[in-house]
A tleap script that builds the chain and sets N, CA, C and O, in Angstrom:
source leaprc.protein.ff14SB
mol = sequence {
  NMET HIE TYR LEU ILE ASP THR HIE ILE PHE
  LEU TRP TRP ILE ASP ASN ASN LYS LYS LEU
  SER GLU LYS ILE LYS SER VAL ILE ALA ASN
  PRO SER ASN ILE ILE PHE VAL SER SER VAL
  THR THR TRP GLU ILE THR ILE LYS LYS SER
  LEU GLY LYS LEU GLU VAL PRO ASP ASN ILE
  ILE GLU ILE ILE GLU GLU CYS GLY PHE GLU
  THR LEU SER ILE SER PRO ILE HIE THR LEU
  GLY ILE GLU ASN LEU PRO ASP ILE HIE ASP
  ASP PRO PHE ASP ARG LEU LEU ILE SER GLN
  ALA ILE CYS GLU ASP LEU ILE LEU ILE THR
  ASN ASP GLN TYR ILE LYS GLN TYR ASP LEU
  LYS LEU LEU CSER
}
set mol.1.N position { 59.699 -9.465 56.497 }
set mol.1.CA position { 58.842 -10.284 55.677 }
set mol.1.C position { 57.391 -10.086 56.112 }
set mol.1.O position { 57.107 -9.694 57.244 }
set mol.2.N position { 56.495 -10.367 55.187 }
set mol.2.CA position { 55.063 -10.226 55.436 }
set mol.2.C position { 54.391 -11.596 55.328 }
set mol.2.O position { 54.542 -12.306 54.334 }
set mol.3.N position { 53.655 -11.940 56.366 }
set mol.3.CA position { 53.029 -13.256 56.458 }
set mol.3.C position { 51.533 -13.133 56.729 }
set mol.3.O position { 51.070 -12.177 57.350 }
set mol.4.N position { 50.796 -14.124 56.247 }
set mol.4.CA position { 49.377 -14.284 56.560 }
set mol.4.C position { 49.243 -15.618 57.281 }
set mol.4.O position { 49.704 -16.644 56.780 }
set mol.5.N position { 48.612 -15.611 58.465 }
set mol.5.CA position { 48.498 -16.874 59.195 }
set mol.5.C position { 47.124 -17.498 58.980 }
set mol.5.O position { 46.090 -16.831 59.021 }
set mol.6.N position { 47.161 -18.800 58.751 }
set mol.6.CA position { 45.949 -19.598 58.599 }
set mol.6.C position { 45.226 -19.630 59.950 }
set mol.6.O position { 45.835 -19.404 60.996 }
set mol.7.N position { 43.944 -19.908 59.912 }
set mol.7.CA position { 43.124 -19.893 61.127 }
set mol.7.C position { 43.670 -20.826 62.202 }
set mol.7.O position { 43.770 -20.431 63.364 }
set mol.8.N position { 44.024 -22.049 61.839 }
set mol.8.CA position { 44.504 -22.981 62.873 }
set mol.8.C position { 45.837 -22.527 63.456 }
set mol.8.O position { 46.103 -22.759 64.636 }
set mol.9.N position { 46.676 -21.887 62.652 }
set mol.9.CA position { 47.945 -21.366 63.172 }
set mol.9.C position { 47.669 -20.252 64.179 }
set mol.9.O position { 48.300 -20.193 65.235 }
set mol.10.N position { 46.731 -19.374 63.853 }
set mol.10.CA position { 46.358 -18.312 64.791 }
set mol.10.C position { 45.847 -18.904 66.103 }
set mol.10.O position { 46.260 -18.484 67.184 }
set mol.11.N position { 44.949 -19.878 66.002 }
set mol.11.CA position { 44.392 -20.500 67.208 }
set mol.11.C position { 45.470 -21.213 68.016 }
set mol.11.O position { 45.467 -21.141 69.245 }
set mol.12.N position { 46.387 -21.898 67.349 }
set mol.12.CA position { 47.488 -22.553 68.057 }
set mol.12.C position { 48.378 -21.518 68.739 }
set mol.12.O position { 48.850 -21.736 69.855 }
set mol.13.N position { 48.605 -20.386 68.061 }
set mol.13.CA position { 49.462 -19.336 68.626 }
set mol.13.C position { 48.862 -18.781 69.920 }
set mol.13.O position { 49.553 -18.669 70.932 }
set mol.14.N position { 47.585 -18.438 69.882 }
set mol.14.CA position { 46.985 -17.820 71.074 }
set mol.14.C position { 46.793 -18.826 72.206 }
set mol.14.O position { 46.640 -18.443 73.366 }
set mol.15.N position { 46.803 -20.120 71.862 }
set mol.15.CA position { 46.645 -21.178 72.857 }
set mol.15.C position { 47.995 -21.772 73.281 }
set mol.15.O position { 48.054 -22.654 74.138 }
set mol.16.N position { 49.078 -21.273 72.667 }
set mol.16.CA position { 50.421 -21.809 72.918 }
set mol.16.C position { 50.447 -23.330 72.728 }
set mol.16.O position { 51.017 -24.069 73.531 }
set mol.17.N position { 49.813 -23.765 71.644 }
set mol.17.CA position { 49.664 -25.185 71.349 }
set mol.17.C position { 50.999 -25.803 70.923 }
set mol.17.O position { 51.756 -25.198 70.163 }
set mol.18.N position { 51.277 -26.996 71.411 }
set mol.18.CA position { 52.528 -27.691 71.107 }
set mol.18.C position { 52.621 -28.128 69.647 }
set mol.18.O position { 53.701 -28.495 69.183 }
set mol.19.N position { 51.516 -28.093 68.922 }
set mol.19.CA position { 51.535 -28.460 67.502 }
set mol.19.C position { 52.267 -27.416 66.656 }
set mol.19.O position { 52.660 -27.696 65.524 }
set mol.20.N position { 52.445 -26.235 67.198 }
set mol.20.CA position { 53.111 -25.150 66.478 }
set mol.20.C position { 54.621 -25.392 66.487 }
set mol.20.O position { 55.231 -25.487 67.552 }
set mol.21.N position { 55.215 -25.491 65.311 }
set mol.21.CA position { 56.649 -25.782 65.220 }
set mol.21.C position { 57.482 -24.606 65.732 }
set mol.21.O position { 57.027 -23.462 65.758 }
set mol.22.N position { 58.700 -24.917 66.133 }
set mol.22.CA position { 59.619 -23.869 66.606 }
set mol.22.C position { 59.919 -22.876 65.486 }
set mol.22.O position { 60.070 -21.680 65.734 }
set mol.23.N position { 60.005 -23.374 64.261 }
set mol.23.CA position { 60.272 -22.503 63.112 }
set mol.23.C position { 59.160 -21.469 62.959 }
set mol.23.O position { 59.428 -20.280 62.790 }
set mol.24.N position { 57.921 -21.924 63.018 }
set mol.24.CA position { 56.786 -21.006 62.883 }
set mol.24.C position { 56.720 -20.063 64.075 }
set mol.24.O position { 56.461 -18.872 63.906 }
set mol.25.N position { 56.950 -20.576 65.276 }
set mol.25.CA position { 56.952 -19.716 66.464 }
set mol.25.C position { 57.968 -18.588 66.325 }
set mol.25.O position { 57.675 -17.439 66.658 }
set mol.26.N position { 59.159 -18.914 65.836 }
set mol.26.CA position { 60.199 -17.889 65.726 }
set mol.26.C position { 59.854 -16.843 64.673 }
set mol.26.O position { 60.164 -15.664 64.847 }
set mol.27.N position { 59.220 -17.259 63.591 }
set mol.27.CA position { 58.803 -16.300 62.556 }
set mol.27.C position { 57.733 -15.364 63.105 }
set mol.27.O position { 57.816 -14.149 62.922 }
set mol.28.N position { 56.731 -15.922 63.776 }
set mol.28.CA position { 55.644 -15.100 64.313 }
set mol.28.C position { 56.158 -14.170 65.405 }
set mol.28.O position { 55.723 -13.022 65.495 }
set mol.29.N position { 57.073 -14.650 66.230 }
set mol.29.CA position { 57.584 -13.853 67.352 }
set mol.29.C position { 58.594 -12.792 66.927 }
set mol.29.O position { 58.875 -11.870 67.693 }
set mol.30.N position { 59.135 -12.904 65.737 }
set mol.30.CA position { 60.151 -11.958 65.273 }
set mol.30.C position { 59.511 -10.596 64.996 }
set mol.30.O position { 58.674 -10.485 64.100 }
set mol.31.N position { 59.889 -9.557 65.752 }
set mol.31.CA position { 59.245 -8.248 65.586 }
set mol.31.C position { 59.513 -7.581 64.239 }
set mol.31.O position { 58.827 -6.624 63.881 }
set mol.32.N position { 60.495 -8.069 63.490 }
set mol.32.CA position { 60.740 -7.482 62.170 }
set mol.32.C position { 59.786 -8.034 61.106 }
set mol.32.O position { 59.707 -7.494 60.003 }
set mol.33.N position { 59.068 -9.103 61.435 }
set mol.33.CA position { 58.071 -9.658 60.513 }
set mol.33.C position { 56.712 -9.022 60.770 }
set mol.33.O position { 56.354 -8.728 61.910 }
set mol.34.N position { 55.969 -8.818 59.702 }
set mol.34.CA position { 54.597 -8.317 59.819 }
set mol.34.C position { 53.669 -9.508 59.612 }
set mol.34.O position { 53.700 -10.176 58.578 }
set mol.35.N position { 52.845 -9.752 60.627 }
set mol.35.CA position { 51.941 -10.903 60.613 }
set mol.35.C position { 50.512 -10.397 60.452 }
set mol.35.O position { 50.042 -9.572 61.236 }
set mol.36.N position { 49.832 -10.897 59.435 }
set mol.36.CA position { 48.445 -10.523 59.175 }
set mol.36.C position { 47.501 -11.633 59.613 }
set mol.36.O position { 47.760 -12.818 59.403 }
set mol.37.N position { 46.400 -11.215 60.227 }
set mol.37.CA position { 45.269 -12.100 60.499 }
set mol.37.C position { 44.136 -11.586 59.626 }
set mol.37.O position { 43.773 -10.412 59.697 }
set mol.38.N position { 43.589 -12.451 58.817 }
set mol.38.CA position { 42.543 -12.062 57.878 }
set mol.38.C position { 41.168 -11.998 58.536 }
set mol.38.O position { 40.900 -12.669 59.533 }
set mol.39.N position { 40.317 -11.183 57.955 }
set mol.39.CA position { 38.899 -11.192 58.330 }
set mol.39.C position { 38.296 -12.570 58.082 }
set mol.39.O position { 37.311 -12.947 58.717 }
set mol.40.N position { 38.886 -13.316 57.162 }
set mol.40.CA position { 38.447 -14.689 56.907 }
set mol.40.C position { 38.593 -15.514 58.189 }
set mol.40.O position { 37.720 -16.315 58.522 }
set mol.41.N position { 39.682 -15.315 58.890 }
set mol.41.CA position { 39.935 -16.051 60.129 }
set mol.41.C position { 38.923 -15.694 61.205 }
set mol.41.O position { 38.383 -16.584 61.862 }
set mol.42.N position { 38.659 -14.415 61.395 }
set mol.42.CA position { 37.682 -14.029 62.421 }
set mol.42.C position { 36.284 -14.495 62.031 }
set mol.42.O position { 35.486 -14.854 62.897 }
set mol.43.N position { 35.985 -14.493 60.742 }
set mol.43.CA position { 34.698 -14.980 60.237 }
set mol.43.C position { 34.563 -16.481 60.522 }
set mol.43.O position { 33.543 -16.931 61.045 }
set mol.44.N position { 35.604 -17.249 60.172 }
set mol.44.CA position { 35.578 -18.697 60.402 }
set mol.44.C position { 35.457 -19.015 61.894 }
set mol.44.O position { 34.680 -19.886 62.283 }
set mol.45.N position { 36.216 -18.318 62.718 }
set mol.45.CA position { 36.153 -18.535 64.168 }
set mol.45.C position { 34.755 -18.246 64.693 }
set mol.45.O position { 34.214 -19.016 65.487 }
set mol.46.N position { 34.169 -17.140 64.252 }
set mol.46.CA position { 32.832 -16.751 64.709 }
set mol.46.C position { 31.785 -17.789 64.326 }
set mol.46.O position { 30.939 -18.153 65.142 }
set mol.47.N position { 31.842 -18.262 63.090 }
set mol.47.CA position { 30.878 -19.267 62.636 }
set mol.47.C position { 31.030 -20.556 63.439 }
set mol.47.O position { 30.042 -21.103 63.928 }
set mol.48.N position { 32.253 -21.037 63.576 }
set mol.48.CA position { 32.474 -22.295 64.298 }
set mol.48.C position { 32.127 -22.151 65.778 }
set mol.48.O position { 31.625 -23.092 66.393 }
set mol.49.N position { 32.389 -20.992 66.342 }
set mol.49.CA position { 32.035 -20.751 67.745 }
set mol.49.C position { 30.518 -20.753 67.920 }
set mol.49.O position { 29.999 -21.347 68.865 }
set mol.50.N position { 29.808 -20.088 67.008 }
set mol.50.CA position { 28.344 -20.008 67.116 }
set mol.50.C position { 27.672 -21.363 66.913 }
set mol.50.O position { 26.562 -21.585 67.396 }
set mol.51.N position { 28.341 -22.270 66.199 }
set mol.51.CA position { 27.820 -23.622 65.989 }
set mol.51.C position { 28.234 -24.582 67.101 }
set mol.51.O position { 27.869 -25.757 67.084 }
set mol.52.N position { 28.998 -24.073 68.067 }
set mol.52.CA position { 29.455 -24.910 69.169 }
set mol.52.C position { 30.613 -25.826 68.816 }
set mol.52.O position { 30.897 -26.772 69.550 }
set mol.53.N position { 31.289 -25.560 67.696 }
set mol.53.CA position { 32.396 -26.403 67.250 }
set mol.53.C position { 33.754 -25.913 67.736 }
set mol.53.O position { 34.771 -26.574 67.526 }
set mol.54.N position { 33.766 -24.745 68.388 }
set mol.54.CA position { 35.032 -24.144 68.777 }
set mol.54.C position { 34.829 -23.303 70.023 }
set mol.54.O position { 33.864 -22.546 70.126 }
set mol.55.N position { 35.741 -23.441 70.959 }
set mol.55.CA position { 35.716 -22.595 72.148 }
set mol.55.C position { 36.889 -21.633 72.078 }
set mol.55.O position { 38.049 -22.046 72.105 }
set mol.56.N position { 36.581 -20.363 71.988 }
set mol.56.CA position { 37.608 -19.315 71.957 }
set mol.56.C position { 37.125 -18.145 72.802 }
set mol.56.O position { 35.927 -17.996 73.040 }
set mol.57.N position { 38.053 -17.323 73.252 }
set mol.57.CA position { 37.640 -16.144 74.021 }
set mol.57.C position { 36.775 -15.203 73.179 }
set mol.57.O position { 36.826 -15.224 71.949 }
set mol.58.N position { 35.996 -14.393 73.855 }
set mol.58.CA position { 35.136 -13.429 73.162 }
set mol.58.C position { 35.914 -12.238 72.608 }
set mol.58.O position { 35.428 -11.544 71.715 }
set mol.59.N position { 37.098 -12.000 73.121 }
set mol.59.CA position { 37.845 -10.788 72.767 }
set mol.59.C position { 38.907 -11.039 71.689 }
set mol.59.O position { 40.056 -10.625 71.842 }
set mol.60.N position { 38.530 -11.699 70.627 }
set mol.60.CA position { 39.477 -12.042 69.557 }
set mol.60.C position { 40.152 -10.800 68.980 }
set mol.60.O position { 41.356 -10.821 68.723 }
set mol.61.N position { 39.407 -9.730 68.773 }
set mol.61.CA position { 40.001 -8.505 68.213 }
set mol.61.C position { 41.099 -7.985 69.132 }
set mol.61.O position { 42.178 -7.618 68.667 }
set mol.62.N position { 40.829 -7.953 70.424 }
set mol.62.CA position { 41.830 -7.492 71.382 }
set mol.62.C position { 43.050 -8.413 71.390 }
set mol.62.O position { 44.185 -7.952 71.512 }
set mol.63.N position { 42.809 -9.704 71.261 }
set mol.63.CA position { 43.918 -10.663 71.232 }
set mol.63.C position { 44.795 -10.417 70.006 }
set mol.63.O position { 46.022 -10.443 70.105 }
set mol.64.N position { 44.179 -10.181 68.865 }
set mol.64.CA position { 44.933 -9.878 67.645 }
set mol.64.C position { 45.810 -8.653 67.872 }
set mol.64.O position { 46.989 -8.651 67.517 }
set mol.65.N position { 45.233 -7.620 68.460 }
set mol.65.CA position { 45.984 -6.389 68.729 }
set mol.65.C position { 47.102 -6.627 69.737 }
set mol.65.O position { 48.218 -6.143 69.547 }
set mol.66.N position { 46.815 -7.368 70.812 }
set mol.66.CA position { 47.829 -7.656 71.836 }
set mol.66.C position { 49.001 -8.451 71.268 }
set mol.66.O position { 50.138 -8.290 71.711 }
set mol.67.N position { 48.726 -9.296 70.300 }
set mol.67.CA position { 49.780 -10.079 69.653 }
set mol.67.C position { 50.627 -9.226 68.708 }
set mol.67.O position { 51.691 -9.654 68.260 }
set mol.68.N position { 50.153 -8.024 68.411 }
set mol.68.CA position { 50.868 -7.153 67.485 }
set mol.68.C position { 50.620 -7.490 66.032 }
set mol.68.O position { 51.380 -7.075 65.158 }
set mol.69.N position { 49.558 -8.243 65.762 }
set mol.69.CA position { 49.234 -8.626 64.397 }
set mol.69.C position { 48.468 -7.509 63.695 }
set mol.69.O position { 47.775 -6.715 64.330 }
set mol.70.N position { 48.604 -7.467 62.395 }
set mol.70.CA position { 47.825 -6.572 61.548 }
set mol.70.C position { 46.595 -7.339 61.069 }
set mol.70.O position { 46.597 -8.569 61.028 }
set mol.71.N position { 45.551 -6.607 60.709 }
set mol.71.CA position { 44.375 -7.266 60.144 }
set mol.71.C position { 44.334 -7.036 58.640 }
set mol.71.O position { 44.797 -6.012 58.139 }
set mol.72.N position { 43.779 -7.996 57.940 }
set mol.72.CA position { 43.628 -7.926 56.487 }
set mol.72.C position { 42.158 -8.115 56.161 }
set mol.72.O position { 41.591 -9.183 56.392 }
set mol.73.N position { 41.549 -7.075 55.625 }
set mol.73.CA position { 40.137 -7.144 55.246 }
set mol.73.C position { 39.973 -7.902 53.935 }
set mol.73.O position { 40.922 -8.060 53.167 }
set mol.74.N position { 38.773 -8.359 53.700 }
set mol.74.CA position { 38.439 -9.041 52.451 }
set mol.74.C position { 38.052 -7.987 51.424 }
set mol.74.O position { 37.217 -7.123 51.694 }
set mol.75.N position { 38.660 -8.060 50.247 }
set mol.75.CA position { 38.333 -7.114 49.181 }
set mol.75.C position { 37.781 -7.874 47.974 }
set mol.75.O position { 37.942 -9.090 47.876 }
set mol.76.N position { 37.129 -7.154 47.053 }
set mol.76.CA position { 36.619 -7.824 45.849 }
set mol.76.C position { 37.705 -8.561 45.062 }
set mol.76.O position { 37.449 -9.627 44.501 }
set mol.77.N position { 38.905 -8.004 45.021 }
set mol.77.CA position { 39.973 -8.691 44.277 }
set mol.77.C position { 40.304 -10.047 44.907 }
set mol.77.O position { 40.658 -10.994 44.205 }
set mol.78.N position { 40.188 -10.130 46.227 }
set mol.78.CA position { 40.427 -11.408 46.912 }
set mol.78.C position { 39.347 -12.426 46.550 }
set mol.78.O position { 39.648 -13.582 46.251 }
set mol.79.N position { 38.101 -11.992 46.578 }
set mol.79.CA position { 37.007 -12.926 46.282 }
set mol.79.C position { 37.031 -13.348 44.814 }
set mol.79.O position { 36.774 -14.510 44.498 }
set mol.80.N position { 37.335 -12.422 43.929 }
set mol.80.CA position { 37.404 -12.763 42.508 }
set mol.80.C position { 38.596 -13.661 42.198 }
set mol.80.O position { 38.555 -14.445 41.249 }
set mol.81.N position { 39.649 -13.552 42.988 }
set mol.81.CA position { 40.833 -14.385 42.790 }
set mol.81.C position { 40.570 -15.864 43.000 }
set mol.81.O position { 41.299 -16.706 42.476 }
set mol.82.N position { 39.536 -16.186 43.760 }
set mol.82.CA position { 39.186 -17.591 44.014 }
set mol.82.C position { 38.892 -18.316 42.706 }
set mol.82.O position { 39.175 -19.506 42.569 }
set mol.83.N position { 38.326 -17.599 41.755 }
set mol.83.CA position { 37.960 -18.186 40.469 }
set mol.83.C position { 39.171 -18.779 39.744 }
set mol.83.O position { 39.031 -19.728 38.972 }
set mol.84.N position { 40.353 -18.224 39.990 }
set mol.84.CA position { 41.566 -18.680 39.304 }
set mol.84.C position { 42.270 -19.835 40.005 }
set mol.84.O position { 43.278 -20.338 39.508 }
set mol.85.N position { 41.753 -20.258 41.147 }
set mol.85.CA position { 42.395 -21.339 41.890 }
set mol.85.C position { 41.952 -22.699 41.369 }
set mol.85.O position { 40.780 -22.887 41.043 }
set mol.86.N position { 42.882 -23.649 41.288 }
set mol.86.CA position { 42.481 -25.009 40.912 }
set mol.86.C position { 41.603 -25.623 42.001 }
set mol.86.O position { 41.664 -25.216 43.162 }
set mol.87.N position { 40.801 -26.590 41.624 }
set mol.87.CA position { 39.862 -27.226 42.553 }
set mol.87.C position { 40.532 -28.340 43.358 }
set mol.87.O position { 40.157 -29.509 43.261 }
set mol.88.N position { 41.521 -27.957 44.147 }
set mol.88.CA position { 42.225 -28.920 44.992 }
set mol.88.C position { 41.516 -29.054 46.332 }
set mol.88.O position { 41.411 -30.149 46.885 }
set mol.89.N position { 41.041 -27.948 46.839 }
set mol.89.CA position { 40.505 -27.876 48.204 }
set mol.89.C position { 39.159 -27.163 48.140 }
set mol.89.O position { 39.040 -26.125 47.489 }
set mol.90.N position { 38.144 -27.711 48.808 }
set mol.90.CA position { 36.816 -27.099 48.709 }
set mol.90.C position { 36.431 -26.264 49.928 }
set mol.90.O position { 35.301 -25.783 50.002 }
set mol.91.N position { 37.334 -26.082 50.878 }
set mol.91.CA position { 37.043 -25.264 52.052 }
set mol.91.C position { 37.022 -23.788 51.641 }
set mol.91.O position { 38.056 -23.248 51.246 }
set mol.92.N position { 35.862 -23.128 51.727 }
set mol.92.CA position { 35.769 -21.741 51.253 }
set mol.92.C position { 36.649 -20.772 52.042 }
set mol.92.O position { 37.147 -19.797 51.479 }
set mol.93.N position { 36.846 -21.023 53.326 }
set mol.93.CA position { 37.709 -20.148 54.124 }
set mol.93.C position { 39.155 -20.257 53.648 }
set mol.93.O position { 39.830 -19.247 53.447 }
set mol.94.N position { 39.619 -21.481 53.472 }
set mol.94.CA position { 40.996 -21.685 53.026 }
set mol.94.C position { 41.214 -21.144 51.619 }
set mol.94.O position { 42.258 -20.557 51.334 }
set mol.95.N position { 40.244 -21.335 50.747 }
set mol.95.CA position { 40.390 -20.826 49.381 }
set mol.95.C position { 40.491 -19.304 49.374 }
set mol.95.O position { 41.241 -18.735 48.580 }
set mol.96.N position { 39.746 -18.649 50.247 }
set mol.96.CA position { 39.826 -17.189 50.323 }
set mol.96.C position { 41.161 -16.751 50.929 }
set mol.96.O position { 41.736 -15.759 50.483 }
set mol.97.N position { 41.659 -17.465 51.926 }
set mol.97.CA position { 42.982 -17.158 52.479 }
set mol.97.C position { 44.072 -17.332 51.418 }
set mol.97.O position { 44.986 -16.512 51.326 }
set mol.98.N position { 43.979 -18.385 50.628 }
set mol.98.CA position { 44.942 -18.616 49.547 }
set mol.98.C position { 44.908 -17.451 48.566 }
set mol.98.O position { 45.952 -16.928 48.177 }
set mol.99.N position { 43.711 -17.050 48.170 }
set mol.99.CA position { 43.570 -15.937 47.238 }
set mol.99.C position { 44.151 -14.653 47.823 }
set mol.99.O position { 44.835 -13.908 47.121 }
set mol.100.N position { 43.888 -14.391 49.091 }
set mol.100.CA position { 44.444 -13.197 49.733 }
set mol.100.C position { 45.972 -13.237 49.725 }
set mol.100.O position { 46.620 -12.241 49.405 }
set mol.101.N position { 46.538 -14.375 50.073 }
set mol.101.CA position { 47.995 -14.493 50.105 }
set mol.101.C position { 48.593 -14.232 48.726 }
set mol.101.O position { 49.606 -13.543 48.604 }
set mol.102.N position { 47.969 -14.778 47.699 }
set mol.102.CA position { 48.462 -14.579 46.334 }
set mol.102.C position { 48.304 -13.118 45.918 }
set mol.102.O position { 49.254 -12.506 45.431 }
set mol.103.N position { 47.118 -12.561 46.104 }
set mol.103.CA position { 46.842 -11.184 45.680 }
set mol.103.C position { 47.719 -10.164 46.400 }
set mol.103.O position { 48.135 -9.169 45.806 }
set mol.104.N position { 47.999 -10.409 47.672 }
set mol.104.CA position { 48.762 -9.452 48.483 }
set mol.104.C position { 50.248 -9.810 48.565 }
set mol.104.O position { 51.010 -9.142 49.265 }
set mol.105.N position { 50.655 -10.847 47.861 }
set mol.105.CA position { 52.043 -11.312 47.857 }
set mol.105.C position { 52.551 -11.573 49.279 }
set mol.105.O position { 53.620 -11.103 49.670 }
set mol.106.N position { 51.765 -12.327 50.034 }
set mol.106.CA position { 52.102 -12.685 51.406 }
set mol.106.C position { 52.502 -14.154 51.472 }
set mol.106.O position { 52.067 -14.964 50.652 }
set mol.107.N position { 53.323 -14.485 52.441 }
set mol.107.CA position { 53.674 -15.875 52.701 }
set mol.107.C position { 52.617 -16.431 53.646 }
set mol.107.O position { 52.423 -15.905 54.742 }
set mol.108.N position { 51.943 -17.481 53.232 }
set mol.108.CA position { 50.888 -18.075 54.050 }
set mol.108.C position { 51.496 -19.110 54.994 }
set mol.108.O position { 52.168 -20.047 54.563 }
set mol.109.N position { 51.246 -18.923 56.284 }
set mol.109.CA position { 51.715 -19.875 57.290 }
set mol.109.C position { 50.583 -20.858 57.561 }
set mol.109.O position { 49.508 -20.473 58.021 }
set mol.110.N position { 50.836 -22.130 57.271 }
set mol.110.CA position { 49.806 -23.161 57.426 }
set mol.110.C position { 50.441 -24.524 57.631 }
set mol.110.O position { 51.612 -24.729 57.310 }
set mol.111.N position { 49.674 -25.440 58.159 }
set mol.111.CA position { 50.055 -26.853 58.196 }
set mol.111.C position { 49.066 -27.687 57.400 }
set mol.111.O position { 49.136 -28.916 57.416 }
set mol.112.N position { 48.156 -27.038 56.712 }
set mol.112.CA position { 47.101 -27.708 55.957 }
set mol.112.C position { 47.686 -28.373 54.706 }
set mol.112.O position { 48.266 -27.706 53.849 }
set mol.113.N position { 47.524 -29.686 54.617 }
set mol.113.CA position { 48.086 -30.449 53.503 }
set mol.113.C position { 47.466 -30.081 52.154 }
set mol.113.O position { 48.143 -30.132 51.127 }
set mol.114.N position { 46.193 -29.712 52.152 }
set mol.114.CA position { 45.554 -29.298 50.898 }
set mol.114.C position { 46.130 -27.973 50.410 }
set mol.114.O position { 46.421 -27.818 49.224 }
set mol.115.N position { 46.293 -27.034 51.311 }
set mol.115.CA position { 46.819 -25.718 50.929 }
set mol.115.C position { 48.227 -25.848 50.361 }
set mol.115.O position { 48.601 -25.104 49.455 }
set mol.116.N position { 48.995 -26.773 50.880 }
set mol.116.CA position { 50.376 -26.958 50.421 }
set mol.116.C position { 50.450 -27.394 48.960 }
set mol.116.O position { 51.523 -27.337 48.358 }
set mol.117.N position { 49.334 -27.827 48.381 }
set mol.117.CA position { 49.309 -28.256 46.980 }
set mol.117.C position { 49.149 -27.086 46.009 }
set mol.117.O position { 49.289 -27.260 44.799 }
set mol.118.N position { 48.855 -25.896 46.536 }
set mol.118.CA position { 48.675 -24.715 45.690 }
set mol.118.C position { 50.018 -24.046 45.414 }
set mol.118.O position { 50.983 -24.204 46.161 }
set mol.119.N position { 50.045 -23.298 44.320 }
set mol.119.CA position { 51.252 -22.582 43.919 }
set mol.119.C position { 51.245 -21.193 44.562 }
set mol.119.O position { 50.763 -20.227 43.971 }
set mol.120.N position { 51.780 -21.109 45.770 }
set mol.120.CA position { 51.893 -19.838 46.472 }
set mol.120.C position { 53.028 -19.944 47.466 }
set mol.120.O position { 53.529 -21.035 47.737 }
set mol.121.N position { 53.432 -18.811 48.006 }
set mol.121.CA position { 54.506 -18.788 49.000 }
set mol.121.C position { 53.962 -19.325 50.317 }
set mol.121.O position { 52.943 -18.853 50.821 }
set mol.122.N position { 54.659 -20.323 50.869 }
set mol.122.CA position { 54.193 -20.984 52.090 }
set mol.122.C position { 55.305 -21.114 53.114 }
set mol.122.O position { 56.489 -21.188 52.785 }
set mol.123.N position { 54.879 -21.140 54.366 }
set mol.123.CA position { 55.737 -21.547 55.469 }
set mol.123.C position { 54.941 -22.575 56.249 }
set mol.123.O position { 53.819 -22.309 56.680 }
set mol.124.N position { 55.527 -23.753 56.430 }
set mol.124.CA position { 54.808 -24.793 57.182 }
set mol.124.C position { 55.773 -25.560 58.062 }
set mol.124.O position { 55.363 -26.477 58.774 }
savepdb mol mol.pdb
quit
């Protein structure tokens, strides 16, 4: 299976946070699954880190690679896909992740209650 992880899921994974459910841990840890981390996630982390709202290691790219995750770049089709989303959630990072998951036919792993209101494949 192919999955896209939301930013908070990625951060919980690298921090071994107890908020991460056993179900999600087993999916991410399963080597037969392909887990994508979006450029949206690294962008959001960088912005929040630069504003002092988040403390994360400087070597995020290396951490992504060490985890065995794939990266997903932002493409024009992803950004244009946002236009077709209902106005449930106004977080631009989450809306772009939703669009990427839909456009790339990926299962989005999230615990975000707003994202769960969208019509897309989810694991939470």
